[in-house]
Phi, psi and omega in degrees: 000126182299121178225133185236146176236129185226150169265128186233159173233128180279175181292340176275356180093359181277134180263147179203170180246133180239140174234118184219156170274138180207158180294315178206181183294323181298312180292327176298314181295320178297320180295317181296316183286325184276315186258328179267352178053052179218168181240137184280128175267310178212148182217145176213155179273137179241160183284138173270172180284136181288145179068021184288334184299315183290340181260354185293135174232139177238130178304141183306312180300322178294320179295316181295319178297319179294320178294326175300312181295320180296317179295322179296316181292317180294322180294336179264014172090008178287138179295153184300314182300315181295318180297317180292322176299319179297317178298317181295322181286330182269347183291145177293152179300139181130205184300322182296315179294318179298320180297308183290329176297315180291326176299317178300313182298317182289325177295320178293335178276316187260335183079009183231124177289322182295314180294326178292319180289337182296339181282355182240072186295336180276352176253310180247110179289169179300325179295316180294318178296320179298319178296314180297317181298317181296315181284331177294319179293328181273358181075023180237052184298319178303319179294322178296319178296322178295317178297319178296320179296314179296319179297316180297320179294318180292319179293325177294323177295322178295316178298324179295321178295318178296319179294324178297324179291330181270342188295314185294310177301321179294319180295314180296320179296316180295317179295319179297316178296320179295317180295318179297322179296315180296316181297315183286336183269323188243310190286304185295321177300320179293319179293324177296318178295323180296318179294322177294324180294328181267005172091017178279121181247323181265134181227154176288168187290331179292313178296320179297321179296311183290324177293322176296319177296320178295320178297321178297317181295319184283317185278334181231072183296329180295318177295321179296318178296321177296320178297321177292327182280342184301316178301318180291321177295319178297319178296320179296317180294319182295333181273356176293149182305328183290324184255353183301317178302323179296316179297315182297318178294322180293316182295324181291347177276352179275115186302322185293325188268333187302315181297319179295317180295318179300316182294318181295314181295314183293327176295319176298312184296313183292321177298318181294313181296319181298314181296317181290319180294321177296335180271000178090013179287142180296158185300313183297316180294322178295318179293324177296322175293326177296324176301320184290330185261359186301316179080006179217127187296326181294312180289326177296319177296320178296320178293326176297322177292326176296317178300315179297322179294319179294321177294335177271021176069023171270161177283161179297320179297318177295324177296317178293324179293319181285343180294329175075017182241325190280151183295151181302324181294328177293313181299315181295319180296318181290319178296323182285337184244037181303331181279345181220064185294329180299316179291321179298312181291331175295316178293320177296324179297316178297318181297311184286336174295319176290319180297324179300318179295316182289315184290322176296318177298319179294320179295318178296320180296330179277326181284328184304311180298323180296317180291320177297323178297318178298315180297317180295323177297319178296314180297318180296322178297316178296319179298317177296320179299330180273321188281319185301315177300323179295318178298318180296320179295318179297320179296320179294324179295318180288000000 
C-alpha cells in the first residue's frame, strides 16, 4: 500500500514529520498543502505492513458516507479513477484513507472496481462485491454503488439491533462481577477481621459462605482471577468454528431468545438475497451468499439444504419447506411468489427488519428483570452476611 513520509514546514515555520497513505507523491503533496496547511521539504515512500488488505476495517458510517459521495460523482459522469482519487484525498487519516488509497491503486492496475474491492473482505463482503461486479459488467456502476450503499446501511442497522440486545446483559454481568470482586477483596475481609477482634467465633451459614468466598479471593488471587476469566474464556471457546453449531442450537432452544435470533438472521438473509437478485445474480449464487451472512449455524445449514434442493431442480419454495427451520409465513410467501423472488425477499426484509427491533426489545425486557433479580439476591446475601453477625453480637450483649 503506498505510504509516504515527508518532512514538512507549517505556515508558522514549525517543522514536523508526516506519514500518510496516498495514491502518489502528487496527491500526497496536495493533501499536505491543502488540509495540513504545510509545505513539503522532502518526501520518500516507506514500506507498508504486509497482508494489511485482508485485515483492514473501515467504520460503517464512514463507508456509507463515502459510497454516497462515490455514487453522486459517478451519476454525474465523473470517471471512476477520478472519483476514487477524490475519496482517497478527502478521507480522514487512518483505515478509511488507506482503504480508498489502495482501491485507487488497484483499480488503475486491474481496471475493475469489483476485483479491487474483493481484496478487502472485512470492508466489502462477497455480497457487496457481487453487486458491484454485476452492475460493472452491465455498465450501470452508479446504480450498483447505490445498491451497495443501501445494503450496507440496512445490514448495519441489523447489527445495531443485535448489539443492543447483547449490551444490557453484558453490562449487568460486568458490573456484577466488578462489585463482587470489590466486596470480596476489600469490604468483607475487613469486616471479618473486626468480628474476630471482638471475639465472634460462631457464624451463621450465610456469613460463613461469603467470608469463605472472600478468603479464597484474598488468599488465592490466581484462582480468583481464573474464575473471573472462565466466563470470557467459555464464550471465546463457544464462538470457535468447531463449537459454534452447538452454541447456536442451544440458544435457539431458549424461547425468549429464539424469536429475536430468527428475526435478526432472516433480516440478514432477505436483505442479501434481495440485493443480489436485484443485481441479476443467479438464484443459487444468491442463496450461497445468504449462507455466508446468516450468522447462525442452524439457519446456515438449512440454507445449504435449500441450495442443494435448488440444484436438484426443486423450486426455492420447496427447498425452504423441506429445510424444516423457516417460519410457515416465509415458506408460503416464497412458494406464492416463485416468479418474483426479488420482490418477495424485499418485502420479507422489511418485515423482519421491523420484527428484529420489536423482538430484541421484547427479549431484553424479559431478561432484564431476571438479571436484576440475580443482582439483588447477591446484594441481599452480602447485606445479610454483614448484618446478621451484628445482630447476634447485640443479642449476646443484652
